[in-house]
C-alpha positions in Angstrom: 11.1 27.1 8.9 13.4 26.3 11.9 13.0 22.6 11.5 15.0 22.4 8.2 18.3 23.6 9.6 17.9 21.3 12.6 17.7 18.3 10.3 21.3 18.9 9.2 22.7 19.4 12.7 26.1 17.9 12.7 25.5 15.9 15.9 22.8 14.0 14.0 24.9 13.0 11.0 28.5 13.1 12.3 30.2 11.3 15.2 31.1 13.4 18.3 34.1 15.6 17.7 33.6 15.8 13.9 32.1 18.9 12.2 30.9 19.8 8.8 34.1 21.8 8.3 36.1 18.6 8.6 34.3 17.3 5.5 35.7 20.3 3.6 39.0 18.4 3.2 37.2 16.4 0.6 36.6 17.8 -2.9 33.0 18.4 -3.9 33.2 15.5 -6.3 34.5 13.2 -3.6 32.0 13.9 -0.9 28.3 12.8 -1.0 25.8 15.6 -1.3 22.1 15.2 -0.3 21.1 16.9 -3.6 22.7 14.0 -5.5 19.7 11.8 -4.5 17.5 13.8 -6.8 19.0 11.9 -9.7 17.3 8.8 -8.4 13.9 9.9 -9.6 14.7 10.2 -13.3 16.7 7.0 -13.0 13.6 5.3 -11.5 11.5 6.5 -14.4 14.2 5.4 -16.8 14.1 1.9 -15.3 10.3 1.8 -15.7 10.6 2.7 -19.4 13.5 0.2 -19.9 11.5 -2.5 -18.2 8.6 -1.9 -20.5 10.8 -2.3 -23.5 12.4 -5.4 -22.0 9.1 -7.1 -21.2 7.6 -6.1 -24.5 10.4 -7.1 -26.9 13.0 -9.3 -25.2 11.2 -11.3 -22.5 8.7 -13.0 -24.9 11.5 -14.5 -27.1 13.3 -15.7 -23.9 10.1 -17.2 -22.7 9.6 -19.1 -26.0 13.1 -20.6 -25.7 12.2 -21.9 -22.3 8.8 -23.1 -23.3 6.7 -20.7 -21.4 3.1 -21.0 -22.3 -0.1 -19.5 -20.9 -2.7 -21.9 -19.5 -5.8 -22.6 -21.4 -8.7 -21.1 -19.4 -12.5 -21.5 -19.8 -14.0 -18.0 -19.7 -17.0 -17.4 -17.6 -20.3 -17.0 -19.5 -21.5 -13.4 -19.7 -23.8 -12.6 -16.7 -24.3 -8.9 -15.8 -25.8 -9.7 -12.4 -23.0 -12.0 -11.4 -20.4 -9.7 -12.8 -21.8 -6.8 -10.8 -21.7 -8.9 -7.6 -18.1 -10.0 -8.4 -16.8 -6.5 -9.0 -18.7 -4.6 -6.4 -19.1 -7.0 -3.5 -17.0 -10.2 -3.3 -15.0 -12.5 -5.5 -15.9 -15.4 -3.2 -19.6 -15.4 -2.2 -20.7 -17.0 1.0 -23.3 -19.8 1.1 -26.1 -17.5 1.9 -25.1 -15.1 -0.9 -25.0 -18.0 -3.3 -28.6 -18.9 -2.4 -29.7 -15.4 -3.0 -27.9 -15.4 -6.4 -29.6 -18.6 -7.3 -33.0 -17.0 -7.0 -31.8 -13.8 -8.7 -30.2 -15.4 -11.7 -32.2 -18.6 -12.0 -29.1 -20.8 -11.9 -28.1 -23.8 -9.8 -25.6 -23.6 -7.0 -23.0 -25.5 -9.0 -23.4 -23.2 -11.9 -22.8 -20.2 -9.8 -19.8 -21.7 -8.1 -18.4 -22.7 -11.5 -19.0 -19.2 -12.8 -17.1 -17.5 -9.9 -14.2 -20.0 -10.2 -13.8 -19.3 -13.9 -14.2 -15.6 -13.3 -11.4 -15.6 -10.7 -9.2 -17.6 -13.0 -9.6 -15.0 -15.7 -8.0 -12.5 -13.3 -5.0 -14.7 -12.6 -1.8 -13.3 -14.1 -0.6 -15.3 -17.1 2.6 -17.2 -17.1 4.2 -14.9 -19.6 3.6 -11.9 -17.3 5.2 -13.7 -14.4 8.1 -14.7 -16.5 8.6 -11.2 -17.8 8.8 -9.8 -14.2 11.2 -12.5 -13.1 13.4 -12.1 -16.2 13.6 -8.3 -15.7 14.7 -8.6 -12.0 17.2 -11.3 -13.0 18.7 -9.1 -15.6 19.1 -6.2 -13.2 20.4 -8.3 -10.3 23.0 -10.1 -12.3 24.2 -6.8 -13.9 24.3 -5.0 -10.5 26.1 -7.9 -8.9 28.8 -8.2 -11.5 29.3 -4.4 -11.6 29.4 -4.2 -7.8 31.8 -7.0 -7.5 34.1 -5.5 -10.1 34.3 -2.2 -8.3 34.7 -3.7 -4.8 36.9 -6.7 -5.2 40.1 -4.7 -5.2 39.1 -2.4 -2.4 40.5 -2.9 1.1 37.2 -2.9 3.0 36.0 -5.8 0.8 38.5 -8.1 2.6 39.0 -6.2 5.9 35.8 -4.8 7.4 37.6 -2.6 9.8 38.6 -0.5 6.7 35.0 0.6 6.5 35.6 3.0 9.4 39.2 4.1 8.8 39.2 7.9 9.0 35.4 7.9 9.0 33.6 10.1 8.0 36.3 11.9 6.0 36.4 9.2 3.3 36.5 10.1 -0.4 33.8 8.6 -2.5 34.7 7.0 -5.8 32.5 7.7 -8.9 32.0 4.0 -9.5 30.5 3.6 -6.0 28.4 6.8 -6.6 26.8 5.2 -9.7 26.4 1.9 -7.9 24.4 3.6 -5.2 22.3 5.7 -7.6 21.4 2.8 -9.9 20.3 0.6 -6.9 18.3 3.5 -5.5 16.7 4.1 -8.9 15.8 0.4 -9.3 14.1 0.1 -6.0 12.3 3.4 -6.7 11.0 1.8 -9.9 9.7 -1.2 -8.0 7.7 1.1 -5.8 6.3 3.0 -8.8 5.2 -0.3 -10.4 4.1 -2.1 -7.3 0.4 -1.3 -7.9 0.4 -3.0 -11.3 2.8 -5.9 -10.6 1.7 -9.3 -9.5 0.6 -9.1 -5.8 2.0 -11.9 -3.7 1.5 -13.3 -0.3 4.2 -11.1 1.1 3.0 -7.9 -0.5 3.1 -5.9 2.7 6.6 -7.2 3.6 7.8 -6.3 0.1 6.5 -2.7 0.5 8.3 -2.5 3.8 11.4 -3.9 2.3 11.4 -1.4 -0.6 10.8 1.6 1.7 13.4 0.5 4.2 15.9 -0.1 1.4 15.3 3.3 -0.2 15.6 5.0 3.2 18.6 3.0 4.1 20.4 3.8 0.9 19.5 7.5 1.1 20.6 7.9 4.7 23.8 5.9 4.3 24.7 8.0 1.3 24.2 11.3 3.1 26.0 10.0 6.2 28.9 8.7 4.0 28.3 5.1 5.0 29.3 4.3 1.4 31.7 1.5 2.1 29.5 -0.6 4.3 26.5 0.2 2.1 28.2 -1.2 -1.0 28.8 -4.5 0.9 25.1 -4.7 1.9 23.9 -4.2 -1.7 26.3 -6.8 -3.0 25.3 -9.3 -0.4 21.6 -9.0 -1.2 22.0 -9.2 -4.9 23.9 -12.5 -4.7 20.9 -14.6 -3.7 18.3 -12.6 -5.6 19.9 -13.7 -8.8 19.3 -17.4 -8.0 15.7 -16.7 -6.9 14.7 -15.0 -10.1 16.5 -17.6 -12.3 14.7 -20.4 -10.5 11.4 -18.7 -11.1 12.2 -18.2 -14.8 12.8 -22.0 -15.3 9.7 -22.8 -13.2 7.5 -21.0 -15.6 9.0 -22.9 -18.5 8.2 -26.4 -19.8 10.6 -29.3 -19.2 12.9 -27.5 -16.8 11.8 -29.1 -13.5 15.1 -30.5 -12.5 16.9 -27.3 -13.4 14.4 -25.3 -11.4 14.7 -27.6 -8.4 18.5 -27.4 -8.5 18.5 -23.6 -8.6 16.0 -23.5 -5.8 18.1 -25.7 -3.6 21.2 -23.6 -4.3 19.2 -20.4 -3.7 17.9 -21.7 -0.4 21.4 -22.4 0.7 22.8 -19.1 -0.4 20.0 -17.1 1.1 20.2 -18.8 4.5 24.0 -18.4 4.6 24.1 -14.8 3.4 21.0 -13.4 5.1 21.0 -15.3 8.4 24.8 -15.9 8.9 26.9 -13.4 7.0 24.6 -10.4 7.3 24.2 -10.4 11.1 27.7 -11.8 11.9 29.7 -9.6 9.5 27.6 -6.6 8.4 25.6 -5.8 11.5 28.5 -6.8 13.8 30.7 -4.3 11.8 28.3 -1.4 12.2 27.4 -2.2 15.9 30.8 -3.2 17.3 33.7 -2.4 15.0 32.6 1.1 14.3 32.7 1.8 18.1 36.5 1.4 17.9 36.7 4.6 15.8 33.9 6.8 17.1 31.2 7.1 19.8 27.5 6.5 19.2 25.4 9.2 17.7 21.9 9.6 16.2 23.0 8.4 12.8 24.6 5.3 14.3 21.4 4.3 16.0 19.2 5.0 12.9 21.4 3.1 10.5 21.5 0.1 12.7 17.8 0.2 13.3 17.2 0.0 9.5 19.6 -2.9 9.3 17.6 -4.7 12.0 14.4 -4.1 10.0 16.0 -5.8 7.0 17.2 -8.7 9.3 13.6 -9.2 10.6 12.4 -9.5 7.0 15.2 -12.0 6.3 13.9 -14.1 9.1 10.4 -13.9 7.8 11.4 -15.0 4.3 13.7 -17.7 5.7 10.7 -19.3 7.4 8.9 -19.5 4.1 11.9 -20.9 2.4 12.5 -23.5 5.0 8.9 -24.6 4.7 9.4 -24.9 1.0 12.6 -27.0 1.6 10.6 -29.3 3.8 7.9 -29.8 1.2 10.6 -30.3 -1.4 12.3 -33.0 0.6 8.9 -34.7 1.2 8.1 -34.5 -2.5 5.1 -32.3 -2.0 6.4 -29.0 -3.3 4.1 -27.7 -6.0 4.3 -23.9 -5.8 6.4 -21.1 -4.4 5.4 -20.2 -0.9 6.6 -16.7 -1.3 7.1 -15.4 -4.8 4.7 -17.4 -7.0 1.5 -17.2 -5.1 -0.8 -14.2 -5.5 -2.6 -12.8 -2.5 -5.8 -11.6 -4.3 -6.4 -14.5 -6.7 -6.5 -18.1 -5.8 -4.6 -21.0 -7.3 -7.6 -23.0 -8.7 -7.4 -25.4 -11.6 -10.2 -26.6 -13.8 -11.4 -30.2 -13.1 -9.4 -32.8 -15.1 -12.5 -33.9 -17.0 -13.4 -30.4 -18.1 -16.3 -28.7 -16.5 -17.6 -27.5 -19.8 -19.0 -31.1 -20.2 -21.2 -30.7 -17.2 -24.8 -29.8 -18.0 -26.7 -27.2 -16.2 -28.4 -29.6 -13.8 -25.2 -31.5 -12.9 -26.7 -34.8 -14.1 -23.4 -35.9 -15.6 -21.6 -35.7 -12.3 -24.4 -37.6 -10.6 -24.6 -40.3 -13.2 -20.8 -40.8 -13.0 -20.9 -41.0 -9.2 -23.9 -43.3 -9.3 -22.2 -45.7 -11.8 -19.1 -45.8 -9.5 -21.2 -46.5 -6.5 -23.2 -49.3 -8.2 -20.0 -50.9 -9.4 -18.6 -50.9 -5.9 -21.9 -52.3 -4.5 -21.9 -55.0 -7.1 -18.3 -56.0 -6.2 -19.2 -56.0 -2.5 -22.3 -58.2 -3.2 -20.5 -60.7 -5.3 -17.8 -60.9 -2.6 -20.4 -61.6 0.1 -22.2 -64.3 -2.1 -18.9 -66.1 -2.8 -18.0 -66.0 0.9 -21.4 -67.5 1.9 -21.1 -70.3 -0.7 -17.6 -71.2 0.4 -18.7 -71.3 4.1 -21.8 -73.4 3.2 -19.7 -76.0 1.3 -17.2 -76.2 4.1 -20.0 -76.8 6.6 -21.6 -79.6 4.4 -18.3 -81.4 4.0 -17.6 -81.2 7.7 -21.0 -82.8 8.5 -20.4 -85.6 6.0 -17.1 -86.5 7.6 -18.7 -86.7 11.0 -21.5 -88.9 9.7 -19.0 -91.3 8.2 
């Protein structure tokens, strides 16, 4: 019972020399209230419902315009024993487990390997689902970026970062910035609510950390009246996310490879500039250095900057993946997204070009095809050796005849 009042101690939230009474100079509508954050929960649920409607009715038509089609997959033949092993033990059996399954099911090793590959491919998310998620995030990011830019471009702290701390923390909050905060908070809350059913990617853990850090950062900065610097952080992040999601949308379509590659190159440049240059040199420098010209360090100052450092660490992690993709792109070997298009629990496996449905149960087709190829090569090698021997023999005979003459 005594811990709750201690949470709101003014030396935690306010700079030295500033009290809660000083905040009374602001009207109730102009000052951030912790209870305002409760509206983020219904907003998050609203975003979940809106996303369902968008992916159900709007995303499919957009996908058809871009030529998004699901891959044709060969389904695994019904096998209760293999299905039980797949669901209860492992999706990728070891060699010893395959041997035991061979005796249990009466199948060959190749048949079991083929069955598990096809079964894993059945669990892969379809292209339309990937496109729907990317289109939804693109729709939100571009809307949030345009709205955020419209409500910030004529504000003094947008051009002069020292204005973020003028008369801090007694700074009136505008209603446009209030809704900007709440909508962003509700959106990231909806991502957490849906994260268990969304496509799981390689950076799943980093995404969870990012969402939690973002929600906590938004909540804390709102209560501590870091509204001005917080709006700049949100606007900066949305700028590159628009390009990422648009590149993924065209990547899932057919015939848009050049457009996808162009958007990816632009995204990589914007991401590296905004996250590795502008964010640390402008935003973090503002909160660490410029703010000290107005007030002395306090608990909120250290906490806020720690959260910014967590985001920066994630930026460096993702920048490494992006640079690796850029390297592959320049070498002409880029085939899939290192970060956002690869799932962590299902592998990227394709059916053989010839179609494995044509392989009989004993694998004789593959053996005959390999044997024919081997015989052809041996025949070519034999003919080459015979011709070489004949040529050498004729040269030797001609040489002896010249010597005899």
